[in-house]
MMTF fields as JSON, N, C-alpha, C and O atoms, coordinates in Angstrom:
{
  "mmtfVersion": "1.0.0",
  "mmtfProducer": "UNKNOWN",
  "numBonds": 495,
  "numAtoms": 496,
  "numGroups": 124,
  "numChains": 1,
  "numModels": 1,
  "chainsPerModel": [1],
  "groupsPerChain": [124],
  "chainIdList": ["A"],
  "bondAtomList": [4, 2, 8, 6, 12, 10, 16, 14, 20, 18, 24, 22, 28, 26, 32, 30, 36, 34, 40, 38, 44, 42, 48, 46, 52, 50, 56, 54, 60, 58, 64, 62, 68, 66, 72, 70, 76, 74, 80, 78, 84, 82, 88, 86, 92, 90, 96, 94, 100, 98, 104, 102, 108, 106, 112, 110, 116, 114, 120, 118, 124, 122, 128, 126, 132, 130, 136, 134, 140, 138, 144, 142, 148, 146, 152, 150, 156, 154, 160, 158, 164, 162, 168, 166, 172, 170, 176, 174, 180, 178, 184, 182, 188, 186, 192, 190, 196, 194, 200, 198, 204, 202, 208, 206, 212, 210, 216, 214, 220, 218, 224, 222, 228, 226, 232, 230, 236, 234, 240, 238, 244, 242, 248, 246, 252, 250, 256, 254, 260, 258, 264, 262, 268, 266, 272, 270, 276, 274, 280, 278, 284, 282, 288, 286, 292, 290, 296, 294, 300, 298, 304, 302, 308, 306, 312, 310, 316, 314, 320, 318, 324, 322, 328, 326, 332, 330, 336, 334, 340, 338, 344, 342, 348, 346, 352, 350, 356, 354, 360, 358, 364, 362, 368, 366, 372, 370, 376, 374, 380, 378, 384, 382, 388, 386, 392, 390, 396, 394, 400, 398, 404, 402, 408, 406, 412, 410, 416, 414, 420, 418, 424, 422, 428, 426, 432, 430, 436, 434, 440, 438, 444, 442, 448, 446, 452, 450, 456, 454, 460, 458, 464, 462, 468, 466, 472, 470, 476, 474, 480, 478, 484, 482, 488, 486, 492, 490],
  "bondOrderList": [1, 1, 1, 1, 1, 1, 1, 1, 1, 1, 1, 1, 1, 1, 1, 1, 1, 1, 1, 1, 1, 1, 1, 1, 1, 1, 1, 1, 1, 1, 1, 1, 1, 1, 1, 1, 1, 1, 1, 1, 1, 1, 1, 1, 1, 1, 1, 1, 1, 1, 1, 1, 1, 1, 1, 1, 1, 1, 1, 1, 1, 1, 1, 1, 1, 1, 1, 1, 1, 1, 1, 1, 1, 1, 1, 1, 1, 1, 1, 1, 1, 1, 1, 1, 1, 1, 1, 1, 1, 1, 1, 1, 1, 1, 1, 1, 1, 1, 1, 1, 1, 1, 1, 1, 1, 1, 1, 1, 1, 1, 1, 1, 1, 1, 1, 1, 1, 1, 1, 1, 1, 1, 1],
  "groupList": [{"groupName": "MET", "atomNameList": ["N", "CA", "C", "O"], "elementList": ["N", "C", "C", "O"], "formalChargeList": [0, 0, 0, 0], "bondAtomList": [1, 0, 2, 1, 3, 2], "bondOrderList": [1, 1, 2], "singleLetterCode": "M", "chemCompType": "L-PEPTIDE LINKING"}, {"groupName": "LYS", "atomNameList": ["N", "CA", "C", "O"], "elementList": ["N", "C", "C", "O"], "formalChargeList": [0, 0, 0, 0], "bondAtomList": [1, 0, 2, 1, 3, 2], "bondOrderList": [1, 1, 2], "singleLetterCode": "K", "chemCompType": "L-PEPTIDE LINKING"}, {"groupName": "SER", "atomNameList": ["N", "CA", "C", "O"], "elementList": ["N", "C", "C", "O"], "formalChargeList": [0, 0, 0, 0], "bondAtomList": [1, 0, 2, 1, 3, 2], "bondOrderList": [1, 1, 2], "singleLetterCode": "S", "chemCompType": "L-PEPTIDE LINKING"}, {"groupName": "GLN", "atomNameList": ["N", "CA", "C", "O"], "elementList": ["N", "C", "C", "O"], "formalChargeList": [0, 0, 0, 0], "bondAtomList": [1, 0, 2, 1, 3, 2], "bondOrderList": [1, 1, 2], "singleLetterCode": "Q", "chemCompType": "L-PEPTIDE LINKING"}, {"groupName": "ARG", "atomNameList": ["N", "CA", "C", "O"], "elementList": ["N", "C", "C", "O"], "formalChargeList": [0, 0, 0, 0], "bondAtomList": [1, 0, 2, 1, 3, 2], "bondOrderList": [1, 1, 2], "singleLetterCode": "R", "chemCompType": "L-PEPTIDE LINKING"}, {"groupName": "GLY", "atomNameList": ["N", "CA", "C", "O"], "elementList": ["N", "C", "C", "O"], "formalChargeList": [0, 0, 0, 0], "bondAtomList": [1, 0, 2, 1, 3, 2], "bondOrderList": [1, 1, 2], "singleLetterCode": "G", "chemCompType": "PEPTIDE LINKING"}, {"groupName": "GLU", "atomNameList": ["N", "CA", "C", "O"], "elementList": ["N", "C", "C", "O"], "formalChargeList": [0, 0, 0, 0], "bondAtomList": [1, 0, 2, 1, 3, 2], "bondOrderList": [1, 1, 2], "singleLetterCode": "E", "chemCompType": "L-PEPTIDE LINKING"}, {"groupName": "ALA", "atomNameList": ["N", "CA", "C", "O"], "elementList": ["N", "C", "C", "O"], "formalChargeList": [0, 0, 0, 0], "bondAtomList": [1, 0, 2, 1, 3, 2], "bondOrderList": [1, 1, 2], "singleLetterCode": "A", "chemCompType": "L-PEPTIDE LINKING"}, {"groupName": "VAL", "atomNameList": ["N", "CA", "C", "O"], "elementList": ["N", "C", "C", "O"], "formalChargeList": [0, 0, 0, 0], "bondAtomList": [1, 0, 2, 1, 3, 2], "bondOrderList": [1, 1, 2], "singleLetterCode": "V", "chemCompType": "L-PEPTIDE LINKING"}, {"groupName": "ASP", "atomNameList": ["N", "CA", "C", "O"], "elementList": ["N", "C", "C", "O"], "formalChargeList": [0, 0, 0, 0], "bondAtomList": [1, 0, 2, 1, 3, 2], "bondOrderList": [1, 1, 2], "singleLetterCode": "D", "chemCompType": "L-PEPTIDE LINKING"}, {"groupName": "ILE", "atomNameList": ["N", "CA", "C", "O"], "elementList": ["N", "C", "C", "O"], "formalChargeList": [0, 0, 0, 0], "bondAtomList": [1, 0, 2, 1, 3, 2], "bondOrderList": [1, 1, 2], "singleLetterCode": "I", "chemCompType": "L-PEPTIDE LINKING"}, {"groupName": "THR", "atomNameList": ["N", "CA", "C", "O"], "elementList": ["N", "C", "C", "O"], "formalChargeList": [0, 0, 0, 0], "bondAtomList": [1, 0, 2, 1, 3, 2], "bondOrderList": [1, 1, 2], "singleLetterCode": "T", "chemCompType": "L-PEPTIDE LINKING"}, {"groupName": "ASN", "atomNameList": ["N", "CA", "C", "O"], "elementList": ["N", "C", "C", "O"], "formalChargeList": [0, 0, 0, 0], "bondAtomList": [1, 0, 2, 1, 3, 2], "bondOrderList": [1, 1, 2], "singleLetterCode": "N", "chemCompType": "L-PEPTIDE LINKING"}, {"groupName": "LEU", "atomNameList": ["N", "CA", "C", "O"], "elementList": ["N", "C", "C", "O"], "formalChargeList": [0, 0, 0, 0], "bondAtomList": [1, 0, 2, 1, 3, 2], "bondOrderList": [1, 1, 2], "singleLetterCode": "L", "chemCompType": "L-PEPTIDE LINKING"}, {"groupName": "HIS", "atomNameList": ["N", "CA", "C", "O"], "elementList": ["N", "C", "C", "O"], "formalChargeList": [0, 0, 0, 0], "bondAtomList": [1, 0, 2, 1, 3, 2], "bondOrderList": [1, 1, 2], "singleLetterCode": "H", "chemCompType": "L-PEPTIDE LINKING"}, {"groupName": "TYR", "atomNameList": ["N", "CA", "C", "O"], "elementList": ["N", "C", "C", "O"], "formalChargeList": [0, 0, 0, 0], "bondAtomList": [1, 0, 2, 1, 3, 2], "bondOrderList": [1, 1, 2], "singleLetterCode": "Y", "chemCompType": "L-PEPTIDE LINKING"}, {"groupName": "PHE", "atomNameList": ["N", "CA", "C", "O"], "elementList": ["N", "C", "C", "O"], "formalChargeList": [0, 0, 0, 0], "bondAtomList": [1, 0, 2, 1, 3, 2], "bondOrderList": [1, 1, 2], "singleLetterCode": "F", "chemCompType": "L-PEPTIDE LINKING"}, {"groupName": "PRO", "atomNameList": ["N", "CA", "C", "O"], "elementList": ["N", "C", "C", "O"], "formalChargeList": [0, 0, 0, 0], "bondAtomList": [1, 0, 2, 1, 3, 2], "bondOrderList": [1, 1, 2], "singleLetterCode": "P", "chemCompType": "L-PEPTIDE LINKING"}, {"groupName": "CYS", "atomNameList": ["N", "CA", "C", "O"], "elementList": ["N", "C", "C", "O"], "formalChargeList": [0, 0, 0, 0], "bondAtomList": [1, 0, 2, 1, 3, 2], "bondOrderList": [1, 1, 2], "singleLetterCode": "C", "chemCompType": "L-PEPTIDE LINKING"}],
  "groupTypeList": [0, 1, 2, 3, 4, 5, 4, 2, 6, 4, 1, 7, 8, 7, 7, 9, 10, 11, 8, 5, 8, 12, 8, 4, 3, 13, 4, 11, 6, 7, 5, 10, 11, 13, 7, 6, 13, 7, 7, 7, 13, 5, 13, 2, 14, 3, 3, 13, 3, 1, 15, 6, 11, 5, 7, 12, 4, 10, 2, 7, 5, 0, 13, 13, 7, 8, 7, 4, 15, 16, 2, 10, 17, 8, 9, 7, 13, 16, 6, 5, 18, 6, 5, 15, 14, 3, 4, 5, 2, 14, 13, 9, 4, 7, 4, 3, 1, 2, 14, 7, 10, 10, 9, 4, 6, 11, 2, 17, 6, 11, 13, 9, 0, 0, 7, 1, 8, 13, 4, 7, 0, 7, 2, 1],
  "groupIdList": [1, 2, 3, 4, 5, 6, 7, 8, 9, 10, 11, 12, 13, 14, 15, 16, 17, 18, 19, 20, 21, 22, 23, 24, 25, 26, 27, 28, 29, 30, 31, 32, 33, 34, 35, 36, 37, 38, 39, 40, 41, 42, 43, 44, 45, 46, 47, 48, 49, 50, 51, 52, 53, 54, 55, 56, 57, 58, 59, 60, 61, 62, 63, 64, 65, 66, 67, 68, 69, 70, 71, 72, 73, 74, 75, 76, 77, 78, 79, 80, 81, 82, 83, 84, 85, 86, 87, 88, 89, 90, 91, 92, 93, 94, 95, 96, 97, 98, 99, 100, 101, 102, 103, 104, 105, 106, 107, 108, 109, 110, 111, 112, 113, 114, 115, 116, 117, 118, 119, 120, 121, 122, 123, 124],
  "secStructList": [7, 5, 7, 1, 1, 1, 7, 5, 7, 7, 7, 7, 7, 1, 2, 2, 2, 2, 2, 2, 2, 2, 2, 2, 2, 2, 2, 2, 2, 2, 6, 7, 7, 2, 2, 2, 2, 2, 2, 2, 2, 6, 1, 7, 2, 2, 2, 2, 2, 2, 2, 2, 2, 6, 1, 1, 7, 7, 7, 6, 6, 2, 2, 2, 2, 2, 2, 2, 2, 2, 6, 1, 7, 6, 6, 4, 4, 4, 6, 6, 1, 1, 1, 7, 7, 7, 7, 1, 7, 2, 2, 2, 2, 2, 2, 2, 2, 2, 2, 2, 2, 2, 2, 2, 7, 7, 7, 6, 6, 2, 2, 2, 2, 2, 2, 2, 2, 2, 2, 2, 2, 2, 7, 7],
  "xCoordList": [44.742, 45.213, 45.714, 45.307, 46.537, 47.069, 46.276, 45.968, 45.956, 45.115, 46.803, 47.938, 46.332, 47.306, 48.176, 49.239, 47.467, 47.908, 48.876, 49.866, 48.822, 49.704, 48.918, 49.501, 47.313, 46.554, 46.031, 46.029, 45.613, 44.941, 43.56, 43.114, 42.989, 41.955, 40.515, 39.313, 41.128, 40.237, 38.893, 39.059, 37.947, 36.692, 36.144, 36.42, 35.643, 35.089, 34.367, 34.173, 34.007, 33.289, 32.359, 32.078, 31.659, 30.616, 31.108, 30.434, 32.622, 33.19, 33.386, 32.968, 33.914, 34.448, 33.31, 33.442, 32.478, 31.144, 30.59, 30.05, 30.708, 30.128, 30.938, 30.474, 32.538, 33.619, 33.342, 33.656, 32.867, 32.915, 31.741, 31.805, 30.243, 28.918, 29.7, 29.702, 30.336, 30.502, 31.517, 31.314, 32.453, 33.076, 31.953, 32.097, 31.035, 30.405, 29.835, 29.969, 29.233, 28.359, 28.803, 28.132, 30.194, 30.981, 31.349, 31.505, 31.407, 31.751, 30.604, 30.681, 29.402, 28.36, 27.551, 26.882, 27.845, 27.686, 28.144, 27.572, 29.746, 30.796, 30.447, 30.81, 29.639, 29.355, 30.626, 30.999, 31.183, 32.356, 32.188, 31.927, 32.366, 32.302, 33.061, 33.804, 32.986, 33.772, 34.824, 35.828, 34.911, 36.174, 36.925, 38.106, 36.529, 37.221, 37.992, 39.214, 37.44, 38.071, 38.934, 40.153, 38.256, 39.357, 40.997, 42.071, 40.801, 41.856, 42.675, 43.86, 41.692, 42.723, 43.46, 44.477, 43.091, 43.416, 44.466, 45.138, 44.806, 45.304, 45.173, 45.99, 43.499, 43.157, 42.268, 42.13, 41.933, 41.089, 39.722, 39.758, 38.336, 37.203, 36.645, 35.809, 37.435, 36.927, 37.001, 36.092, 38.273, 38.78, 38.271, 38.224, 37.933, 36.855, 35.45, 34.705, 35.28, 33.799, 33.604, 32.756, 34.809, 34.756, 34.663, 33.845, 35.803, 35.509, 34.33, 33.818, 33.92, 32.509, 31.552, 31.061, 31.327, 30.635, 30.925, 30.169, 32.271, 32.685, 32.771, 32.459, 33.24, 33.816, 35.2, 35.624, 36.008, 37.416, 37.543, 36.642, 38.499, 38.847, 39.989, 40.953, 39.469, 40.401, 41.746, 41.632, 42.839, 43.859, 44.268, 43.797, 44.926, 44.994, 45.859, 45.892, 46.478, 47.085, 46.098, 46.019, 45.36, 44.019, 42.972, 42.523, 42.619, 41.791, 42.348, 41.699, 43.718, 44.35, 44.273, 44.074, 44.427, 44.442, 42.744, 42.531, 41.87, 40.687, 40.15, 39.435, 40.533, 40.204, 40.918, 40.313, 41.965, 42.815, 42.403, 42.56, 41.535, 41.035, 40.03, 40.254, 39.142, 37.553, 38.133, 37.268, 39.49, 39.894, 38.764, 38.13, 38.772, 37.952, 39.019, 40.055, 38.76, 39.483, 39.042, 37.989, 40.283, 40.112, 39.011, 38.52, 38.586, 37.737, 36.589, 35.76, 36.086, 34.784, 34.593, 33.471, 35.367, 35.161, 34.295, 33.683, 34.523, 33.936, 32.906, 32.647, 31.987, 30.918, 29.665, 29.51, 29.098, 28.006, 28.339, 27.477, 29.612, 30.246, 29.596, 28.925, 29.598, 28.936, 30.195, 31.396, 29.604, 30.974, 31.406, 31.895, 31.353, 32.203, 31.189, 29.968, 31.824, 31.4, 32.115, 33.299, 30.621, 31.523, 31.862, 31.058, 32.924, 33.555, 32.985, 32.897, 32.72, 32.339, 30.733, 30.17, 29.985, 28.743, 28.258, 29.06, 26.938, 26.563, 27.213, 27.822, 27.04, 27.468, 29.082, 29.326, 29.951, 31.237, 31.284, 32.254, 30.592, 30.379, 30.109, 30.779, 29.074, 28.509, 29.479, 29.699, 30.173, 31.689, 32.585, 33.21, 32.52, 34.02, 33.745, 34.658, 32.133, 31.499, 32.043, 32.751, 31.554, 31.661, 33.217, 33.528, 33.948, 35.36, 36.202, 37.11, 35.391, 35.853, 35.799, 36.755, 34.489, 34.269, 34.867, 35.116, 34.979, 35.565, 37.195, 37.785, 37.775, 38.93, 39.497, 40.618, 38.664, 38.765, 38.687, 39.256, 37.816, 37.773, 38.674, 39.462, 38.821, 40.343, 39.933, 40.757, 38.719, 38.725, 38.063, 36.99, 38.933, 38.682, 37.432, 36.964, 36.634, 35.378, 34.332, 33.293, 34.814, 33.656, 33.393, 32.32, 34.937, 34.927, 34.568, 34.532, 34.293, 34.009, 32.198, 31.527, 31.722, 30.397, 29.845, 28.803, 30.736, 30.485, 30.412, 29.427, 31.286, 31.247, 30.095, 29.587, 29.791, 28.745, 27.316, 26.505, 26.986, 26.127, 25.913, 24.864, 27.535, 27.305, 27.088, 26.504, 27.629, 27.001, 25.678, 25.295, 24.939, 23.436, 22.525, 21.487, 23.09, 22.279, 22.802, 21.963, 24.119, 24.093, 23.302, 22.875, 22.992, 22.403, 20.876, 20.119, 20.506, 19.103, 18.305, 17.077],
  "yCoordList": [-66.253, -65.634, -64.271, -63.481, -63.773, -62.487, -61.979, -62.572, -60.616, -59.794, -59.499, -59.742, -58.957, -58.319, -57.168, -56.807, -56.586, -55.467, -55.869, -55.143, -57.214, -57.423, -57.815, -58.339, -57.494, -57.192, -58.928, -59.689, -59.093, -60.41, -60.075, -58.961, -61.356, -61.284, -61.927, -62.185, -61.933, -62.457, -61.784, -60.608, -61.964, -61.438, -61.179, -61.803, -60.469, -60.079, -61.459, -62.241, -61.708, -62.904, -62.421, -61.24, -63.12, -62.855, -62.186, -61.431, -62.637, -62.205, -60.565, -59.676, -60.318, -58.802, -57.912, -56.728, -58.269, -57.461, -57.443, -56.43, -58.441, -58.385, -56.991, -55.941, -57.501, -56.427, -55.028, -53.942, -55.202, -53.467, -52.963, -51.773, -53.76, -53.464, -52.517, -51.319, -53.771, -53.475, -52.194, -51.437, -51.876, -50.788, -49.316, -48.313, -49.439, -48.477, -48.296, -47.151, -49.153, -49.055, -48.479, -47.77, -48.855, -48.277, -46.609, -45.683, -46.553, -45.129, -43.834, -42.657, -44.907, -44.225, -43.703, -42.688, -44.658, -44.301, -43.822, -43.468, -43.336, -42.599, -41.252, -40.23, -41.13, -39.774, -39.362, -38.225, -39.865, -39.681, -39.937, -41.035, -38.767, -39.08, -40.081, -40.867, -40.135, -41.24, -40.298, -40.935, -39.317, -38.654, -38.138, -37.86, -37.99, -38.072, -39.491, -39.396, -40.737, -41.646, -41.871, -41.942, -42.012, -42.264, -41.337, -41.848, -40.094, -39.251, -40.063, -40.39, -40.319, -40.951, -41.917, -42.071, -42.761, -44.236, -44.23, -45.243, -42.713, -42.574, -43.186, -43.653, -43.079, -43.943, -42.62, -41.58, -42.797, -41.621, -42.284, -43.25, -41.405, -41.68, -42.914, -43.778, -42.702, -43.728, -45.029, -45.858, -45.145, -46.421, -47.122, -48.343, -46.276, -46.577, -46.928, -47.627, -46.384, -46.341, -47.845, -48.539, -48.367, -49.619, -50.833, -51.744, -50.456, -51.55, -51.723, -52.759, -50.26, -50.454, -51.387, -52.356, -50.902, -51.765, -53.637, -54.605, -53.471, -54.83, -55.056, -56.072, -53.926, -54.157, -54.365, -54.963, -53.976, -54.395, -55.143, -54.962, -55.88, -56.771, -55.714, -55.015, -55.956, -55.057, -55.936, -57.139, -55.494, -56.222, -56.159, -55.177, -56.902, -57.416, -56.199, -56.075, -55.405, -54.398, -53.264, -52.782, -52.846, -52.267, -52.538, -51.648, -53.852, -54.085, -54.182, -54.343, -54.031, -53.406, -52.072, -51.575, -51.403, -49.829, -49.418, -48.706, -49.944, -49.941, -50.149, -49.326, -51.487, -51.851, -50.829, -50.251, -50.513, -49.347, -48.128, -47.449, -47.751, -46.393, -46.572, -45.934, -47.36, -47.611, -48.444, -48.859, -48.665, -49.306, -50.522, -50.683, -51.244, -52.457, -53.644, -53.321, -54.962, -55.701, -56.305, -56.193, -56.925, -56.659, -57.798, -57.73, -58.953, -59.906, -59.404, -60.095, -58.102, -57.481, -57.158, -57.461, -56.62, -56.369, -57.735, -57.705, -58.633, -60.064, -60.314, -61.516, -59.581, -60.142, -60.04, -59.148, -61.025, -61.879, -62.195, -62.122, -62.6, -63.306, -64.863, -65.022, -65.948, -67.064, -67.758, -67.507, -68.585, -68.963, -68.356, -69.017, -66.904, -66.2, -66.398, -66.258, -66.644, -66.367, -65.633, -65.63, -64.589, -63.447, -63.74, -64.316, -63.328, -63.402, -61.968, -60.784, -62.606, -61.159, -60.974, -61.487, -60.078, -59.868, -58.5, -57.914, -58.128, -57.124, -56.077, -55.12, -56.323, -55.165, -54.923, -53.734, -55.608, -55.545, -55.087, -54.34, -55.199, -54.528, -53.102, -52.276, -52.591, -51.266, -50.661, -49.512, -51.042, -50.495, -50.112, -49.065, -51.198, -50.765, -49.747, -49.026, -49.456, -48.554, -47.054, -46.139, -47.162, -45.943, -45.81, -44.626, -46.427, -46.108, -45.403, -44.58, -46.185, -45.696, -43.798, -43.023, -43.527, -42.24, -41.044, -39.857, -41.933, -40.867, -40.803, -39.756, -41.814, -42.042, -40.845, -40.343, -40.7, -39.765, -38.009, -37.009, -38.191, -36.625, -36.108, -36.684, -34.585, -33.784, -33.077, -33.097, -32.221, -31.461, -31.632, -32.189, -31.028, -31.053, -30.806, -31.463, -30.027, -29.358, -30.096, -30.12, -30.865, -31.605, -33.041, -33.643, -33.604, -34.666, -34.369, -35.327, -33.162, -32.672, -33.03, -33.361, -32.797, -32.559, -34.04, -34.549, -34.523, -36.108, -36.655, -37.356, -36.519, -37.398, -37.06, -37.772, -35.433, -34.945, -35.758, -36.081, -36.116, -37.056, -38.517, -39.155, -39.012, -40.386, -40.541, -41.55, -39.353, -39.458, -39.463, -40.159, -38.396, -38.079, -39.364, -39.703, -39.934, -41.218, -42.411, -43.311, -42.723, -43.502, -43.507, -44.549, -42.118, -41.812, -42.314, -42.469, -42.56, -42.788, -44.412, -44.497],
  "zCoordList": [18.883, 17.613, 17.436, 18.288, 16.498, 16.044, 14.919, 13.884, 15.344, 13.909, 13.205, 13.616, 12.153, 11.156, 11.627, 11.124, 12.813, 13.433, 14.185, 14.272, 14.965, 16.169, 17.458, 18.407, 17.473, 18.586, 18.422, 17.454, 19.85, 20.182, 19.453, 19.178, 19.208, 18.545, 20.033, 19.97, 20.703, 21.935, 22.018, 21.696, 22.237, 22.423, 24.318, 25.343, 24.159, 25.46, 25.716, 24.786, 26.912, 27.575, 28.273, 28.069, 29.224, 30.193, 31.481, 32.181, 31.743, 32.987, 32.512, 33.253, 31.495, 31.167, 31.098, 31.405, 30.813, 30.688, 32.11, 32.553, 32.75, 34.339, 34.92, 35.366, 34.694, 35.321, 34.701, 35.189, 33.842, 33.338, 33.869, 34.178, 34.147, 34.641, 36.025, 36.306, 36.678, 38.183, 38.218, 39.167, 37.437, 37.252, 37.084, 37.785, 36.19, 35.751, 37.137, 37.568, 37.937, 38.862, 39.998, 40.749, 40.152, 41.223, 40.763, 41.56, 39.767, 39.237, 39.546, 39.897, 39.155, 39.244, 40.648, 40.835, 41.416, 42.799, 43.336, 44.367, 43.083, 44.065, 43.391, 43.973, 41.98, 41.525, 40.849, 41.139, 40.225, 39.458, 38.032, 37.542, 37.36, 35.755, 34.881, 35.47, 33.84, 33.232, 32.698, 32.382, 32.54, 32.523, 33.661, 33.449, 34.64, 36.015, 36.302, 36.416, 36.426, 36.586, 35.505, 35.66, 34.183, 33.453, 33.383, 33.067, 33.718, 34.003, 35.153, 35.103, 36.261, 37.362, 37.175, 37.851, 36.217, 35.599, 34.836, 34.646, 34.144, 32.747, 31.585, 30.792, 31.611, 30.012, 29.513, 30.158, 28.741, 27.543, 28.318, 29.08, 27.87, 28.667, 27.567, 27.832, 26.146, 25.331, 25.896, 25.943, 26.359, 26.599, 27.904, 28.056, 28.733, 29.747, 29.549, 30.235, 28.62, 28.149, 27.941, 28.502, 26.765, 26.055, 27.372, 27.503, 28.238, 29.325, 30.13, 30.553, 30.294, 30.831, 30.33, 30.909, 29.011, 28.085, 27.872, 27.786, 27.853, 27.875, 26.279, 25.657, 25.821, 24.3, 24.231, 23.242, 25.117, 25.321, 26.728, 27.547, 27.013, 27.989, 28.915, 28.6, 29.855, 31.16, 31.264, 31.026, 31.556, 31.704, 33.353, 33.927, 34.029, 35.225, 35.856, 37.08, 35.108, 35.851, 36.137, 37.267, 35.136, 35.05, 36.16, 36.882, 36.236, 37.488, 39.092, 40.125, 38.898, 40.332, 40.526, 41.635, 39.44, 39.393, 39.99, 40.972, 39.284, 39.634, 40.85, 41.42, 41.398, 42.859, 43.517, 44.42, 43.286, 44.223, 44.478, 45.492, 42.887, 42.773, 44.247, 45.275, 44.121, 44.834, 46.264, 47.035, 46.582, 47.854, 48.247, 49.29, 47.094, 47.258, 46.851, 46.269, 47.152, 46.754, 45.053, 44.425, 44.718, 43.122, 42.692, 41.565, 43.687, 43.522, 43.509, 42.918, 44.101, 44.219, 42.849, 42.444, 41.989, 40.428, 39.504, 38.436, 40.271, 39.657, 40.439, 40.376, 41.354, 41.82, 40.434, 39.6, 40.584, 39.86, 38.65, 37.774, 38.345, 37.687, 37.665, 38.685, 36.88, 36.958, 37.789, 37.693, 38.525, 39.453, 40.425, 41.341, 40.516, 41.463, 42.968, 43.028, 43.732, 45.311, 46.047, 46.383, 46.39, 47.029, 48.767, 49.5, 49.127, 50.331, 51.132, 50.805, 52.11, 53.103, 52.842, 51.875, 53.944, 54.112, 53.169, 52.442, 53.293, 52.421, 53.27, 52.794, 54.669, 55.698, 55.291, 55.083, 55.177, 54.443, 53.341, 53.212, 52.34, 50.798, 51.126, 50.506, 52.163, 52.185, 52.934, 52.553, 53.912, 54.272, 53.225, 53.052, 52.544, 51.412, 50.656, 50.253, 50.258, 49.177, 50.19, 49.768, 51.358, 51.789, 52.174, 52.3, 52.327, 52.744, 51.225, 51.115, 50.202, 49.114, 49.019, 49.0, 48.979, 48.955, 49.823, 49.612, 50.916, 51.864, 51.79, 52.055, 51.47, 51.314, 49.838, 49.757, 49.111, 47.716, 48.251, 47.814, 49.261, 49.794, 50.22, 50.969, 49.762, 50.016, 50.958, 51.872, 51.27, 51.806, 53.208, 53.438, 54.124, 55.735, 55.94, 56.87, 55.363, 55.402, 55.326, 55.987, 54.207, 53.747, 54.279, 54.244, 54.93, 55.669, 57.083, 57.855, 57.538, 59.076, 59.127, 60.104, 57.558, 57.424, 57.159, 57.574, 56.435, 56.52, 57.601, 57.828, 58.444, 60.006, 61.049, 61.915, 60.599, 61.486, 60.935, 61.803, 59.357, 59.114, 59.266, 59.348, 59.292, 59.804, 61.223, 61.618, 62.325, 63.375, 64.028, 64.968, 63.238, 63.129, 62.741, 63.309, 61.754, 61.332, 62.129, 62.181, 62.861, 63.848, 64.913, 65.411, 65.433, 66.81, 66.638, 67.596, 65.221, 65.29, 65.566, 65.609]
}
């Protein structure tokens, strides 16, 4: 159904809220502010906040943009939704999260430090 302004009146459903929670979790785990992620996605921070709280539904195109930003498959954004069956192991998801952080880093010095930390952790 369309409102008077021509916008859809479809309300967010449980899946929209879960996706928003997952976006927020990815953002905070990566240490990214609302404003930083919004700018990277071409959104206002207010719009991103509405997505994260489930107040607004996220379009398919925006789901793809978020997944690309975090270097994860789109279906990972639906983790926790009723009827969702996670593919891959906990180890796979942990690797994806690590890769997303590394892929966004642009400083060679910081990447070198990250590599040293990872090597030290792996040798224990």
